[in-house]
Residue, then its C-alpha position, 0 to 999 in steps of 0.5 A: m950402644l943400641e939395646t932393646r928389652s922385651l920389645a913388643a909391637r901390635r897392629g890393631f888386635a894382632t901382635l906383630f912381635q913380642g919379647l924382642g931383645f938384642a944389643l948392637a955394638a959399634g961397628e955392627a949391622l943388624v939386618v932384619s928379615g921376615p915376611n911382609g906384615c911381620g913388623k920390620t918397618t914398625l921395628l925400624r920406626m921404633l928404633a928411630g924414635l918415630s913411634a912407641p913400642a906396645e911394651g918394652e924398652i929401647c936404650w941408646d948409649g946405656a940410657s932408656v929413650r922414648p919416642f922423639d927423644a932428642k939424643l936418639r933423634e940426633a944420632v939417627a939417619f933414617n932412610g925409609h922404603l920410599p925416597a923422601l924427595k921433593d920432585e920439583l927440587t933437583a938432586f942437589e937442592n934435595l940434599a941441601a934441604w936434608t942437611t939443613l933440616e938435620n943441622e948438618r949443613a954441607d957446603a956446595q962442594a961437599i954436596d957435589r962430591a957426594l953426588a959424584d960419588v953415587a954417579l949423579a954428577r951430570r944429573a945434580r941439577i935435574p928435577a928429581r921427578a925426571l930421574s929414574q927410581g934407581q937414580r932417586r935411590r942414589i940421592g938417598l945414598a949421597r945423603l948417607s955419605l954426608s951424614r955424621r950420625r952414628l946410627w943408620i936405619l935403612d928400610e929396604p936399601l937395595t930396592a931399585l939399585d943396580s949392581d953399581g948402586v949396590e957397590v956404592l952402598e957396600t962402600l958406604l956401609a963398610a966405611h960407616l962400620e969401620g968408623g964405629g957406626l951402627v946400622v939397622a936395616a930391613s931387607h929381603q935381600a942380602l945386605p953387602v956387609p962383611t959377615a964379621n959385622l953382621r947380626p941377623l934378626d928374622l922376625a918370623t922366629v921371634p916368639g909371640g908374633s902373628h905373621g899370617 
């Protein structure tokens, strides 16, 4: 469903990686690792349709796609390294805004259930600025639980999560993969995904990269 061919990324005069190719099928999770500056976030943004590769091709469902391709963007749920929250809005309001922007309108009961599932029921109506970093990250997990998009792209999804939060993420990932979804995640930590579903990619081992 998701494939790259001879993909390359550059920053200024430095080549981050080149010649990168992989194919990811339904029910599989690609976990991207490597040192800081090797291009992990750059790769995720390319796969999400947010930026263009220096070289190579990205294919979704067998068709080549370009940045901001409508079919790819409609399939992607992207959670960046920083939680994209409006601090003046509550957790509930942030989720309502997200689902509206992504044309995945959820009713109030569905949003309340999603927040309860990530242990934020009592903080659903508190402004996001008053929440801890871990609680703010849980709002992003609630967003994933509401999403019906097939391709989840996650940048350091374990950041600031305690053990209970990691268990919530594990449950969400398992359900998404069992349902035929795909996951691409950049992580410095082991992602809680069954080995049978896991596809590791260490960018430090990709030929042609400059990771100094």
